[in-house]
RODO-2510 file (C-alpha; in nm, 4 decimals, decimal comma):
residues 325
     n   res          X          Y          Z
     1     m    20,3671     4,7322    19,4246
     2     a    20,3191     5,0751    19,2689
     3     a    20,1329     5,3623    19,4287
     4     v    19,7766     5,3742    19,2955
     5     y    19,6356     5,6873    19,1346
     6     n    19,3147     5,6966    19,3371
     7     t    19,1725     6,0136    19,1844
     8     l    18,8919     6,0033    18,9313
     9     l    18,9929     6,1101    18,5819
    10     p    18,8246     6,4065    18,4106
    11     r    18,4851     6,3560    18,2501
    12     p    18,3945     6,4895    17,9028
    13     g    18,3724     6,8677    17,9298
    14     d    18,5776     6,8886    18,2502
    15     k    18,8811     7,1108    18,2704
    16     i    19,1932     6,8973    18,2375
    17     p    19,4587     6,9622    18,5041
    18     s    19,7813     7,1012    18,3649
    19     h    20,0214     6,9693    18,6296
    20     v    20,0197     6,6100    18,4996
    21     n    19,9646     6,4890    18,1424
    22     s    19,9670     6,1129    18,1881
    23     i    20,0379     5,8405    18,4423
    24     p    20,3234     5,6099    18,3379
    25     a    20,2832     5,2362    18,2896
    26     p    20,4995     4,9735    18,4596
    27     s    20,8118     4,8383    18,2921
    28     e    20,8101     4,5575    18,0378
    29     e    21,0616     4,3683    18,2509
    30     s    20,8273     4,3657    18,5509
    31     f    20,5444     4,2382    18,3302
    32     t    20,7424     3,9566    18,1662
    33     q    20,8854     3,8450    18,5009
    34     t    20,5332     3,7403    18,5975
    35     f    20,3756     3,6451    18,2643
    36     g    20,6646     3,5374    18,0434
    37     h    20,7246     3,6207    17,6790
    38     h    20,4027     3,5275    17,4994
    39     l    20,4140     3,8632    17,3230
    40     p    20,6924     4,0018    17,1033
    41     s    20,8965     4,2829    17,2583
    42     a    20,6881     4,5971    17,2848
    43     t    20,7279     4,8908    17,0503
    44     y    20,6584     5,2248    17,2152
    45     l    20,5068     5,5402    17,0699
    46     s    20,5542     5,8665    17,2580
    47     t    20,2511     6,0905    17,2062
    48     s    20,1076     6,4065    17,3572
    49     r    19,8706     6,1827    17,5565
    50     g    20,1349     5,9444    17,6884
    51     k    20,3179     5,6325    17,5781
    52     i    20,1510     5,3579    17,3721
    53     a    20,2812     4,9994    17,3685
    54     y    20,2066     4,7675    17,0783
    55     y    20,3287     4,4239    16,9722
    56     t    20,3978     4,3069    16,6172
    57     f    20,3785     3,9452    16,5073
    58     p    20,5546     3,9515    16,1680
    59     p    20,4467     3,7291    15,8787
    60     a    20,5679     3,3723    15,9202
    61     t    20,5599     3,3111    15,5453
    62     t    20,5802     3,5204    15,2306
    63     p    20,2394     3,6521    15,1192
    64     n    20,0941     3,4980    14,8029
    65     s    20,0123     3,7862    14,5681
    66     c    19,7457     3,5742    14,3997
    67     d    19,5558     3,5085    14,7250
    68     n    19,3194     3,8000    14,7796
    69     s    19,1244     3,6171    15,0511
    70     s    19,4091     3,6290    15,3034
    71     p    19,4410     3,9505    15,5060
    72     s    19,7890     4,0984    15,5065
    73     r    19,7447     4,3299    15,8074
    74     v    19,5358     4,2724    16,1203
    75     l    19,4944     4,4940    16,4274
    76     l    19,3474     4,3469    16,7470
    77     l    19,1876     4,5589    17,0217
    78     h    19,1343     4,4106    17,3672
    79     g    18,8613     4,4784    17,6221
    80     v    18,8472     4,6519    17,9595
    81     q    19,0878     4,5180    18,2259
    82     t    19,2742     4,2426    18,0393
    83     p    19,5383     4,3968    17,8062
    84     a    19,6834     4,2735    17,4750
    85     l    19,8186     3,9582    17,6402
    86     g    19,4619     3,8263    17,6714
    87     l    19,4293     3,8103    17,2922
    88     v    19,7334     3,5872    17,2393
    89     p    19,5279     3,2627    17,2161
    90     l    19,3114     3,4079    16,9381
    91     t    19,6166     3,5545    16,7663
    92     s    19,7913     3,2172    16,7704
    93     s    19,4896     3,0450    16,6138
    94     l    19,4580     3,3087    16,3422
    95     r    19,8274     3,2977    16,2559
    96     t    19,8032     2,9218    16,2026
    97     s    19,5452     2,9825    15,9289
    98     f    19,6985     3,3059    15,7955
    99     p    20,0767     3,2746    15,8382
   100     a    20,1449     3,5493    15,5822
   101     a    19,9571     3,8130    15,7803
   102     e    20,1236     4,0799    15,9915
   103     v    19,9306     4,0913    16,3202
   104     v    19,9518     4,3726    16,5738
   105     l    19,8139     4,3836    16,9272
   106     v    19,8051     4,7096    17,1222
   107     d    19,7666     4,7927    17,4898
   108     l    19,4870     5,0469    17,5112
   109     w    19,5257     5,3508    17,7367
   110     g    19,5587     5,2526    18,1015
   111     h    19,6307     4,8868    18,0266
   112     g    19,9408     4,6686    18,0068
   113     l    20,2412     4,8836    17,9217
   114     s    20,0530     5,1891    17,7895
   115     s    20,0188     5,5099    17,9902
   116     t    19,6980     5,6475    18,1380
   117     p    19,6201     5,9939    17,9984
   118     v    19,4789     6,2336    18,2561
   119     a    19,1900     6,3109    18,0232
   120     a    18,8313     6,2076    17,9604
   121     h    18,8224     5,8479    17,8401
   122     s    18,5666     5,9096    17,5673
   123     p    18,5854     5,7044    17,2463
   124     s    18,7744     5,9849    17,0694
   125     l    19,0694     5,9398    17,3053
   126     f    19,1002     5,5782    17,1896
   127     h    19,0370     5,6660    16,8259
   128     s    19,3475     5,8835    16,8406
   129     l    19,5427     5,5885    16,9837
   130     i    19,4413     5,3774    16,6819
   131     d    19,5415     5,6656    16,4538
   132     y    19,8846     5,6837    16,6178
   133     v    19,9419     5,3085    16,5789
   134     l    19,8253     5,2877    16,2155
   135     s    20,0417     5,5890    16,1289
   136     a    20,3482     5,4362    16,2988
   137     l    20,2916     5,1089    16,1146
   138     d    20,2410     5,2980    15,7881
   139     w    19,9357     5,0847    15,7170
   140     s    19,7052     5,2270    15,4510
   141     s    19,4462     4,9596    15,5316
   142     c    19,3871     4,6699    15,7706
   143     h    19,1308     4,4362    15,9193
   144     i    19,0263     4,5087    16,2793
   145     i    18,9250     4,2553    16,5426
   146     g    18,7761     4,4031    16,8595
   147     y    18,6935     4,2104    17,1749
   148     s    18,4409     4,3458    17,4291
   149     f    18,5249     4,7165    17,4750
   150     g    18,7597     4,6763    17,1790
   151     g    18,4551     4,5761    16,9728
   152     s    18,2669     4,8900    17,0723
   153     l    18,5811     5,0883    16,9945
   154     a    18,6258     4,9301    16,6486
   155     t    18,2639     5,0124    16,5712
   156     s    18,2854     5,3742    16,6856
   157     y    18,6172     5,4157    16,5019
   158     i    18,4705     5,3415    16,1588
   159     a    18,1600     5,5430    16,2446
   160     s    18,3633     5,8475    16,3525
   161     s    18,4787     5,9646    16,0081
   162     s    18,4900     5,8578    15,6450
   163     s    18,8696     5,8920    15,6371
   164     r    18,9047     5,6449    15,9230
   165     a    18,6508     5,4084    15,7705
   166     s    18,8432     5,4119    15,4416
   167     k    19,1420     5,2481    15,6171
   168     i    18,9452     4,9511    15,7496
   169     s    18,8827     4,6499    15,5242
   170     s    18,6578     4,4626    15,7685
   171     v    18,5555     4,4531    16,1338
   172     s    18,5263     4,1348    16,3407
   173     l    18,3497     4,1849    16,6727
   174     v    18,4071     3,9299    16,9499
   175     a    18,1579     3,9589    17,2377
   176     p    18,1406     4,3331    17,1687
   177     a    18,0389     4,5880    17,4296
   178     g    17,8385     4,8988    17,3489
   179     l    17,4931     4,7392    17,3638
   180     w    17,5268     4,6201    17,7232
   181     r    17,2218     4,6600    17,9458
   182     a    17,3643     4,5636    18,2839
   183     a    17,0798     4,4545    18,5093
   184     d    17,2641     4,5622    18,8247
   185     l    17,3869     4,9010    18,6960
   186     d    17,3616     5,1681    18,9664
   187     e    17,4008     5,5055    18,7940
   188     q    17,4434     5,6893    19,1233
   189     r    17,7330     5,4709    19,2351
   190     l    17,8918     5,4548    18,8890
   191     h    17,8985     5,8340    18,8621
   192     s    17,9853     5,8942    19,2261
   193     p    18,2516     6,1620    19,2936
   194     d    18,4042     5,9176    19,5435
   195     f    18,6784     5,7067    19,3807
   196     e    18,6267     5,4046    19,6070
   197     v    18,2494     5,4012    19,5565
   198     a    18,2868     5,4154    19,1788
   199     k    18,5675     5,1573    19,1821
   200     t    18,3680     4,9096    19,3910
   201     h    18,0673     4,9325    19,1627
   202     v    18,2726     4,9052    18,8432
   203     l    18,4381     4,5876    18,9735
   204     e    18,0954     4,4508    19,0671
   205     l    17,9796     4,5138    18,7105
   206     l    18,2884     4,3652    18,5461
   207     e    18,3726     4,0838    18,7884
   208     g    18,0370     4,0117    18,9469
   209     g    18,1989     4,0970    19,2810
   210     a    18,5513     4,1027    19,4166
   211     l    18,8262     3,9848    19,1804
   212     v    18,9207     3,6233    19,2582
   213     v    19,2564     3,4967    19,1323
   214     p    19,2884     3,1153    19,1059
   215     e    19,5296     2,9716    19,3636
   216     n    19,7094     2,7726    19,0923
   217     w    19,7748     3,0793    18,8734
   218     a    20,1544     3,0367    18,8862
   219     s    20,1531     2,6762    18,7620
   220     r    19,8998     2,7595    18,4921
   221     i    20,1140     3,0477    18,3666
   222     a    20,4191     2,8210    18,3758
   223     n    20,2262     2,5813    18,1492
   224     g    20,1711     2,8609    17,8961
   225     e    19,8165     2,9570    17,9924
   226     i    19,6893     3,3154    18,0025
   227     v    19,5319     3,3590    18,3477
   228     a    19,3264     3,6727    18,2906
   229     e    19,2357     3,7160    18,6574
   230     k    19,6035     3,7342    18,7553
   231     v    19,6752     3,9794    18,4738
   232     r    19,3963     4,2042    18,6001
   233     e    19,5210     4,1834    18,9590
   234     w    19,8776     4,2565    18,8481
   235     q    19,7683     4,5722    18,6691
   236     m    19,5683     4,6897    18,9701
   237     q    19,8782     4,6470    19,1846
   238     n    20,1502     4,7627    18,9438
   239     h    19,9947     5,0026    18,6911
   240     e    19,9385     5,3236    18,8840
   241     g    19,6688     5,4574    18,6520
   242     h    19,4975     5,1320    18,5540
   243     m    19,1976     5,1389    18,7874
   244     a    19,1294     5,5060    18,7231
   245     s    19,1304     5,4248    18,3508
   246     v    18,8951     5,1287    18,3926
   247     i    18,6454     5,3427    18,5840
   248     a    18,6700     5,6149    18,3206
   249     i    18,6143     5,3698    18,0328
   250     v    18,3037     5,2199    18,1933
   251     r    18,1711     5,5703    18,2577
   252     d    18,2490     5,7395    17,9267
   253     g    18,4179     5,5014    17,6799
   254     g    18,1131     5,3633    17,5010
   255     v    18,0417     5,0462    17,6982
   256     f    17,6705     5,1324    17,7070
   257     g    17,4235     5,3072    17,4794
   258     q    17,6021     5,2773    17,1449
   259     e    17,3036     5,1642    16,9353
   260     e    17,3166     5,4612    16,6979
   261     v    17,6939     5,4289    16,6635
   262     y    17,6504     5,0652    16,5597
   263     r    17,3862     5,1617    16,3046
   264     k    17,6157     5,4291    16,1635
   265     a    17,9024     5,1788    16,1417
   266     v    17,6821     4,9331    15,9513
   267     k    17,5840     5,2091    15,7064
   268     t    17,9504     5,2599    15,6101
   269     g    17,9224     4,9376    15,4107
   270     i    18,2356     4,7932    15,5694
   271     p    18,1881     4,4160    15,6155
   272     i    18,1130     4,3362    15,9807
   273     t    18,0798     4,0044    16,1595
   274     a    18,0315     3,9130    16,5246
   275     v    18,1031     3,6129    16,7463
   276     l    17,9625     3,5781    17,0966
   277     g    17,9048     3,3157    17,3600
   278     g    17,5603     3,1728    17,4138
   279     k    17,5901     3,2476    17,7866
   280     d    17,7187     3,6037    17,7411
   281     d    17,5220     3,8636    17,9391
   282     v    17,6983     4,1658    17,7849
   283     v    17,5757     4,1225    17,4270
   284     f    17,2959     3,9220    17,2663
   285     e    17,2414     3,8136    16,9069
   286     k    16,9042     3,9912    16,8872
   287     d    17,0590     4,3235    16,9945
   288     l    17,3288     4,3002    16,7265
   289     k    17,0727     4,2191    16,4591
   290     e    16,8521     4,5082    16,5711
   291     v    17,1362     4,7515    16,4914
   292     g    17,2049     4,5884    16,1555
   293     v    17,4846     4,3379    16,2284
   294     e    17,3487     4,0333    16,0463
   295     n    17,6522     3,8027    16,0300
   296     v    17,6489     3,6694    16,3874
   297     k    17,7915     3,3427    16,5180
   298     v    17,6815     3,2188    16,8622
   299     v    17,9132     2,9732    17,0380
   300     r    17,7086     2,7454    17,2603
   301     g    17,8175     2,7084    17,6202
   302     a    18,0664     2,9973    17,6113
   303     g    18,0394     3,3161    17,8135
   304     h    18,1807     3,6645    17,7677
   305     a    18,5341     3,5232    17,7765
   306     v    18,4689     3,3328    17,4513
   307     v    18,7812     3,4955    17,3043
   308     r    18,9914     3,2717    17,5305
   309     q    18,7482     2,9908    17,6167
   310     e    18,6918     2,9072    17,2503
   311     a    18,9765     3,0844    17,0703
   312     a    18,9968     2,8248    16,7929
   313     v    18,6217     2,8418    16,7263
   314     v    18,6294     3,2223    16,7155
   315     a    18,9277     3,2125    16,4796
   316     k    18,7485     2,9643    16,2524
   317     h    18,4491     3,1938    16,2165
   318     i    18,6690     3,4949    16,1410
   319     e    18,8601     3,2848    15,8868
   320     k    18,5338     3,1937    15,7101
   321     f    18,4280     3,5597    15,7163
   322     w    18,7574     3,6830    15,5695
   323     k    18,7579     3,4169    15,2972
   324     g    18,4065     3,5204    15,1978
   325     l    18,4946     3,8866    15,1469
***
């Protein structure tokens, strides 16, 4: 178990300490020992902010030059807490329908095998991560799928500049954050200068209380399942900067209050769709439509974890959306 960085990260406008630039992530070997090899081997980018890990699923078949409805490049962005591994079920479903696509998953700052920058976790910090990855891949354009915080991030990315928007062919939002109105949000506790106070409240918001890992997690993982609760616990125990990053994202990353950003993203004219669970309490169909996202699919009976609970259904909606472009 790694030592935990139990100091709050800088807020926007704070002076950034010069003695440490980033907090390293755990090793890939330690991660795969617990969770297996559902992902390809990580590729690492060394940046001024720290190291970024991403995972490339190469095309399984040769692209058909006559088929303009099939995306050739897809980037997936995960949510808060669960890293790229949590998007493997959706990735698998999409690759069945689009075997000629190159699909890339990335661990966002503070998650999985990516470092935690000792810097304000505002959306711009994550926009630069996307820039680094797209540059390394030498992708002139791609489709983006963003889940939860990744959805808010995809939206703010295309809204941030016309040059960034020009690289994105479409945006698929899965249970996106950014419009969340948490009923039990306590601003005083969330913005407390005490790490433990802020941590406890953030976990209450995200988990509904203390994190509970199923007792049968090992057998479920052995059977090929992604047990998100175990992944989250593992990061809290083994990724020194993970919890500090999670707190910082909830505080400053764009989880709340992004209505104008969504409206700006819609005005870019980039095709946008959304999929959410009917029992989701983070995002509602009416809120998405109020900011201009009209193409919304609601999956009955699913909650915020629709990306894993109903991966095939989510993939089917995205497939229909892509084929209609």
